[in-house]
C-alpha positions as CSV (number, residue, x, y, z in Angstrom):
1,X,-57.2,-71.2,-118.4
2,X,-60.4,-71.8,-116.5
3,X,-59.5,-73.8,-113.4
4,X,-62.7,-75.7,-112.8
5,X,-66.2,-76.2,-114.0
6,X,-68.3,-78.2,-111.6
7,X,-71.9,-79.1,-112.4
8,X,-73.9,-78.3,-109.3
9,X,-77.6,-78.5,-110.3
10,X,-80.1,-79.1,-113.0
11,X,-83.0,-77.1,-114.3
12,X,-85.4,-78.7,-111.8
13,X,-83.4,-76.7,-109.2
14,X,-84.0,-73.4,-111.0
15,X,-86.3,-71.2,-109.0
16,X,-89.6,-70.2,-110.6
17,X,-88.3,-66.6,-110.9
18,X,-85.1,-67.8,-112.7
19,X,-87.2,-70.0,-115.1
20,X,-89.5,-67.0,-115.8
21,X,-86.5,-64.7,-116.4
22,X,-85.0,-67.3,-118.8
23,X,-88.2,-67.4,-120.9
24,X,-88.6,-63.6,-120.8
25,X,-85.0,-63.1,-122.1
26,X,-84.9,-65.9,-124.6
27,X,-84.0,-63.4,-127.4
28,X,-82.0,-60.9,-125.3
29,X,-78.9,-60.0,-127.4
30,X,-77.4,-57.8,-124.7
31,X,-74.3,-60.0,-123.8
32,X,-72.5,-57.6,-121.5
33,X,-73.2,-54.8,-119.0
34,X,-72.0,-52.2,-121.4
35,X,-71.6,-52.1,-125.2
36,X,-68.4,-50.1,-125.7
37,X,-67.9,-50.3,-129.5
38,X,-69.8,-51.5,-132.5
39,X,-69.0,-51.7,-136.2
40,X,-70.6,-53.5,-139.1
41,X,-68.5,-56.6,-138.3
42,X,-68.1,-56.7,-134.5
43,X,-69.3,-55.6,-131.1
44,X,-67.1,-55.1,-128.0
45,X,-68.7,-55.5,-124.6
46,X,-67.6,-55.0,-121.0
47,X,-69.1,-57.2,-118.4
48,X,-68.6,-56.1,-114.8
49,X,-70.2,-58.1,-112.0
50,X,-69.7,-57.1,-108.3
51,X,-69.9,-59.9,-105.7
52,X,-73.4,-61.5,-105.7
53,X,-74.5,-59.7,-108.9
54,X,-75.9,-61.7,-111.8
55,X,-76.1,-60.9,-115.5
56,X,-79.7,-61.7,-116.7
57,X,-80.2,-64.5,-119.2
58,X,-79.0,-63.5,-122.6
59,X,-78.5,-65.3,-126.0
60,X,-75.3,-65.6,-127.9
61,X,-75.8,-66.2,-131.7
62,X,-72.5,-64.9,-133.0
63,X,-69.0,-66.3,-132.8
64,X,-67.3,-64.6,-129.9
65,X,-64.6,-64.7,-127.4
66,X,-64.2,-63.4,-123.9
67,X,-61.2,-62.5,-121.8
68,X,-61.3,-62.0,-118.0
69,X,-59.4,-59.2,-116.4
70,X,-59.8,-60.2,-112.7
71,X,-59.6,-63.3,-110.6
72,X,-62.8,-64.7,-109.2
73,X,-65.6,-67.2,-109.1
74,X,-68.9,-67.4,-111.0
75,X,-71.9,-69.6,-111.4
76,X,-73.2,-70.2,-114.9
77,X,-76.9,-71.1,-115.5
78,X,-77.6,-72.4,-119.0
79,X,-80.9,-73.0,-120.8
80,X,-80.3,-76.8,-120.8
81,X,-80.6,-76.7,-117.1
82,X,-77.0,-77.0,-116.2
83,X,-75.5,-75.0,-113.4
84,X,-71.8,-74.9,-113.1
85,X,-69.3,-73.1,-110.9
86,X,-66.1,-71.7,-112.4
87,X,-62.9,-70.2,-111.1
88,X,-61.4,-67.5,-113.4
89,X,-57.8,-66.2,-113.5
90,X,-56.6,-63.0,-115.1
91,X,-56.1,-63.6,-118.8
92,X,-58.4,-66.6,-119.1
93,X,-59.9,-66.6,-122.6
94,X,-62.5,-68.7,-124.3
95,X,-63.8,-68.9,-127.9
96,X,-67.2,-69.9,-129.1
97,X,-68.5,-70.6,-132.6
98,X,-72.1,-70.3,-133.6
99,X,-73.6,-70.7,-137.1
100,X,-77.1,-70.6,-138.4
101,X,-79.7,-71.3,-135.7
102,X,-77.0,-72.4,-133.1
103,X,-77.0,-70.3,-129.9
104,X,-76.3,-70.3,-126.2
105,X,-78.8,-68.9,-123.7
106,X,-77.3,-68.4,-120.2
107,X,-76.8,-66.2,-117.1
108,X,-73.7,-65.7,-115.1
109,X,-73.5,-64.8,-111.4
110,X,-70.5,-63.6,-109.4
111,X,-70.3,-65.9,-106.4
112,X,-66.9,-64.7,-105.3
113,X,-65.6,-61.8,-103.2
114,X,-64.0,-59.8,-106.0
115,X,-65.5,-57.9,-108.9
116,X,-65.4,-59.9,-112.1
117,X,-64.4,-58.0,-115.2
118,X,-64.7,-59.4,-118.7
119,X,-64.2,-58.1,-122.3
120,X,-66.3,-59.9,-124.9
121,X,-65.9,-59.5,-128.6
122,X,-68.7,-60.7,-130.9
123,X,-68.1,-61.2,-134.6
124,X,-71.4,-60.3,-136.4
125,X,-71.1,-63.0,-139.1
126,X,-74.3,-65.0,-138.4
127,X,-76.2,-62.5,-140.5
128,X,-79.6,-64.2,-140.6
129,X,-79.8,-64.6,-136.8
130,X,-78.8,-61.2,-135.4
131,X,-80.6,-60.0,-132.3
132,X,-81.7,-56.5,-131.6
133,X,-80.0,-54.7,-128.7
134,X,-80.7,-51.4,-127.0
135,X,-79.1,-49.4,-124.3
């Protein structure tokens, strides 16, 4: 289980570059650092972030879950302007449900001293709202 999630800032604190990236990536469906498998019904992603690395803003439109494979700390920036710090422990897992036009647009940054490694599984059930991805 995720140990803490502490709000630390609001969108007014986003740098102009961060705001610009969020707008540019509003429909970015690339939700990991590597797509490792894809079928008609699901996508499996790896997300690997070395210390201080940040995954660009991306949009989740499908139900999905992630599991973390390493201990560490991250900062999450979401499109509503919230910034939260989170501690992860090996095996932490979280599920999200999206239907219709629902989505989450966010970016995650490794603020710890260890590499963060996640597996994310997307279920491609929100058929009218799929996003294009490319390698």
